[in-house]
C-alpha positions as CSV (number, residue, x, y, z in Angstrom):
1,X,-6.9,-37.9,10.1
2,X,-5.3,-39.0,6.9
3,X,-7.5,-37.8,4.0
4,X,-4.9,-38.6,1.2
5,X,-3.5,-42.1,1.0
6,X,-0.9,-41.2,-1.7
7,X,-0.3,-39.1,-4.8
8,X,1.4,-40.0,-8.1
9,X,1.9,-37.0,-10.3
10,X,-1.6,-35.6,-10.9
11,X,-3.3,-38.7,-9.5
12,X,-4.4,-38.4,-5.9
13,X,-6.0,-41.3,-4.0
14,X,-8.2,-40.2,-1.2
15,X,-8.8,-42.3,1.9
16,X,-12.5,-41.8,1.7
17,X,-12.8,-42.9,-1.9
18,X,-10.5,-45.9,-1.3
19,X,-12.7,-47.1,1.6
20,X,-15.8,-46.8,-0.6
21,X,-14.1,-48.9,-3.3
22,X,-13.1,-51.5,-0.8
23,X,-16.6,-51.6,0.7
24,X,-18.1,-52.1,-2.7
25,X,-15.7,-54.9,-3.7
26,X,-16.1,-56.8,-0.5
27,X,-19.9,-56.4,-0.4
28,X,-20.2,-57.6,-4.0
29,X,-17.9,-60.6,-3.6
30,X,-19.3,-61.8,-0.3
31,X,-22.9,-61.3,-1.1
32,X,-22.5,-63.1,-4.4
33,X,-20.9,-66.1,-2.7
34,X,-23.6,-66.1,0.0
35,X,-26.4,-66.0,-2.6
36,X,-26.3,-69.8,-2.8
37,X,-27.9,-70.0,0.6
38,X,-31.0,-68.2,-0.8
39,X,-30.9,-69.8,-4.2
40,X,-30.3,-66.5,-6.0
41,X,-28.0,-66.4,-9.0
42,X,-24.6,-64.9,-8.3
43,X,-24.7,-62.8,-11.4
44,X,-28.0,-61.2,-10.4
45,X,-26.6,-60.3,-7.0
46,X,-23.4,-58.8,-8.5
47,X,-25.5,-56.6,-10.8
48,X,-27.8,-55.6,-8.0
49,X,-24.9,-54.5,-5.8
50,X,-23.6,-52.3,-8.6
51,X,-27.1,-50.7,-9.0
52,X,-27.3,-50.2,-5.2
53,X,-23.8,-48.5,-5.2
54,X,-24.7,-46.1,-8.0
55,X,-28.1,-45.2,-6.6
56,X,-26.7,-45.0,-3.1
57,X,-23.9,-42.6,-4.1
58,X,-26.4,-40.4,-6.0
59,X,-28.9,-40.3,-3.2
60,X,-26.3,-39.8,-0.4
61,X,-24.6,-36.9,-2.3
62,X,-27.9,-35.3,-3.2
63,X,-29.1,-35.2,0.4
64,X,-25.7,-33.8,1.5
65,X,-25.8,-31.1,-1.1
66,X,-29.4,-30.3,-0.1
67,X,-28.4,-29.9,3.5
68,X,-25.5,-27.7,2.5
69,X,-27.2,-25.8,-0.3
70,X,-25.8,-22.4,0.6
71,X,-22.2,-23.6,0.3
72,X,-22.7,-25.6,-3.0
73,X,-24.6,-22.7,-4.6
74,X,-21.3,-20.8,-4.4
75,X,-19.2,-23.9,-5.3
76,X,-21.3,-25.9,-7.8
77,X,-18.3,-27.8,-9.3
78,X,-17.6,-29.4,-5.9
79,X,-20.8,-31.3,-6.0
80,X,-18.9,-33.9,-8.0
81,X,-16.1,-34.3,-5.5
82,X,-17.5,-37.3,-3.6
83,X,-14.1,-38.9,-3.2
84,X,-13.4,-36.3,-0.6
85,X,-16.4,-37.1,1.5
86,X,-19.8,-35.4,1.9
87,X,-22.3,-38.3,1.7
88,X,-25.4,-38.7,4.0
89,X,-26.1,-42.4,4.6
90,X,-29.8,-42.1,4.9
91,X,-30.1,-40.3,1.5
92,X,-28.2,-43.2,-0.1
93,X,-30.1,-45.8,1.8
94,X,-33.5,-44.6,0.7
95,X,-32.4,-44.2,-3.0
96,X,-30.7,-47.5,-3.0
97,X,-33.7,-49.3,-1.4
98,X,-36.0,-47.8,-4.1
99,X,-33.6,-48.7,-7.0
100,X,-33.0,-52.2,-5.6
101,X,-36.7,-52.9,-5.3
102,X,-37.2,-51.9,-8.9
103,X,-34.3,-54.0,-10.1
104,X,-35.4,-57.0,-8.1
105,X,-39.0,-56.8,-9.5
106,X,-37.7,-56.4,-13.1
107,X,-35.4,-59.4,-12.8
108,X,-37.9,-61.5,-10.8
109,X,-35.7,-61.8,-7.7
110,X,-37.5,-62.8,-4.5
111,X,-37.8,-59.5,-2.6
112,X,-37.6,-60.7,1.0
113,X,-34.9,-63.2,0.3
114,X,-32.8,-60.6,-1.5
115,X,-33.2,-58.1,1.4
116,X,-32.2,-60.8,3.9
117,X,-29.2,-61.7,1.8
118,X,-27.9,-58.2,1.5
119,X,-28.6,-56.8,4.9
120,X,-25.5,-58.0,6.7
121,X,-23.2,-56.9,3.8
122,X,-24.8,-53.5,3.8
123,X,-23.7,-53.2,7.4
124,X,-20.2,-54.4,6.5
125,X,-19.8,-52.0,3.7
126,X,-21.1,-49.2,5.9
127,X,-18.6,-50.1,8.6
128,X,-15.7,-49.8,6.2
129,X,-17.1,-46.5,4.9
130,X,-17.1,-45.1,8.4
131,X,-13.4,-45.9,8.6
132,X,-13.1,-43.6,5.5
133,X,-15.0,-41.0,7.4
134,X,-12.5,-41.2,10.3
135,X,-9.5,-40.9,8.0
136,X,-11.2,-38.0,6.1
137,X,-12.1,-36.2,9.4
138,X,-15.8,-35.8,8.7
139,X,-18.8,-37.0,10.9
140,X,-16.8,-36.1,14.0
141,X,-18.0,-36.0,17.6
142,X,-18.4,-33.5,20.4
143,X,-15.5,-32.4,22.6
144,X,-14.8,-34.7,25.6
145,X,-12.4,-34.9,28.5
146,X,-12.8,-38.7,28.8
147,X,-10.2,-41.2,27.7
148,X,-12.2,-42.0,24.6
149,X,-11.4,-38.7,22.9
150,X,-9.0,-38.2,20.0
151,X,-7.3,-34.9,19.0
152,X,-7.8,-34.2,15.3
153,X,-5.6,-31.6,13.5
154,X,-8.5,-29.2,13.1
155,X,-9.4,-29.4,16.8
156,X,-7.7,-27.9,19.9
157,X,-9.4,-30.4,22.2
158,X,-10.1,-34.1,22.2
159,X,-13.4,-35.1,20.5
160,X,-15.3,-38.4,20.3
161,X,-14.3,-40.5,17.4
162,X,-17.9,-41.2,16.5
163,X,-16.8,-42.6,13.1
164,X,-15.0,-45.5,14.9
165,X,-17.9,-46.0,17.3
166,X,-20.2,-46.3,14.3
167,X,-17.9,-48.6,12.5
168,X,-17.5,-50.9,15.5
169,X,-21.3,-51.1,16.0
170,X,-21.8,-51.9,12.3
171,X,-19.2,-54.7,12.4
172,X,-21.1,-56.2,15.3
173,X,-24.4,-55.9,13.4
174,X,-22.8,-57.6,10.4
175,X,-21.4,-60.5,12.4
176,X,-24.7,-61.0,14.2
177,X,-26.9,-60.9,11.1
178,X,-24.5,-63.0,9.1
179,X,-24.7,-65.9,11.5
180,X,-28.5,-65.5,11.8
181,X,-28.9,-65.9,8.1
182,X,-28.6,-69.7,8.3
183,X,-31.1,-69.8,11.2
184,X,-33.7,-67.3,10.1
185,X,-37.2,-68.3,11.0
186,X,-39.1,-66.4,8.3
187,X,-38.4,-64.3,5.2
188,X,-37.8,-60.7,6.0
189,X,-36.4,-61.4,9.5
190,X,-32.8,-60.4,8.8
191,X,-33.6,-57.2,7.0
192,X,-36.1,-56.1,9.6
193,X,-33.5,-56.7,12.4
194,X,-31.0,-54.7,10.4
195,X,-33.4,-51.8,10.3
196,X,-34.0,-52.0,14.0
197,X,-30.4,-52.4,15.1
198,X,-28.9,-49.8,12.9
199,X,-31.7,-47.3,13.6
200,X,-31.1,-47.7,17.3
201,X,-27.3,-47.5,16.9
202,X,-27.5,-44.3,14.8
203,X,-30.0,-42.7,17.2
204,X,-27.7,-43.1,20.2
205,X,-24.5,-42.1,18.4
206,X,-26.1,-38.9,17.1
207,X,-26.1,-37.6,20.7
208,X,-22.2,-37.7,20.5
209,X,-22.0,-36.0,17.1
210,X,-20.5,-32.6,17.0
211,X,-21.4,-31.8,13.4
212,X,-25.2,-31.9,13.6
213,X,-27.8,-29.4,14.9
214,X,-31.1,-30.2,16.6
215,X,-34.1,-30.0,14.3
216,X,-36.9,-30.8,16.7
217,X,-36.3,-30.4,20.5
218,X,-33.0,-32.3,21.1
219,X,-33.3,-34.5,18.0
220,X,-31.4,-33.9,14.7
221,X,-32.4,-35.0,11.3
222,X,-30.5,-38.3,11.6
223,X,-32.3,-39.2,14.8
224,X,-35.7,-38.5,13.4
225,X,-35.0,-40.7,10.4
226,X,-33.6,-43.3,12.8
227,X,-36.9,-43.4,14.7
228,X,-38.6,-44.0,11.4
229,X,-36.2,-46.8,10.6
230,X,-36.7,-48.6,13.8
231,X,-40.5,-48.2,13.4
232,X,-40.3,-49.6,9.9
233,X,-38.2,-52.5,11.1
234,X,-40.7,-53.4,13.8
235,X,-43.6,-53.1,11.4
236,X,-41.8,-55.3,8.8
237,X,-40.9,-57.9,11.5
238,X,-44.5,-58.1,12.7
239,X,-45.9,-58.4,9.2
240,X,-43.4,-60.9,7.8
241,X,-43.5,-63.1,10.9
242,X,-47.2,-63.8,10.3
243,X,-46.6,-64.9,6.7
244,X,-46.7,-68.6,6.0
């Protein structure tokens, strides 16, 4: 756990914010360069990534605040402190998806090609962000006596480093989807596979999380959304595969 990278006078650089910045820069640069494969202008991709970042941060923070409404009703100013953590990926994903769709339609960007282009880099940016979660100490796992556990400063016992598990899984998804881009068989294939693979990964890892509560039976909010994500990915895969 290393929430603060360094301080210079009144300026404090937080690990979580630094990882978010790194994720955005890498995603924007790599996706822009890769856009040539899909015949999409680099400038349009760079602008779209910025729109996705802003919309994603707003949505991710909004859902986190909503889920912790009691705390933030007593500390309203802290709603703005996103550099210290407190983002829910699914909230950001949904808001970014909506904003990206609107942006692509306005600028006449091919929707399925754009989604296939960005899907691997979304996984890459998310993987880097999860490293920020690990350094910040959020999104932690349940206590464990196995050799996989790590003792954090706020814990008396070893807990699963679910942030690193998630990061490793997302890096694998990025690598797999990146190499599949040049071999895709139909438009929408890469994005649908991203939905399926990440939804399955998140569903399984939620069983190891120590900071979530079951909502229905044994399943938490993240798992229920993950089920929906996998279902949406399977539906999109089936629909786009039949397109000429």
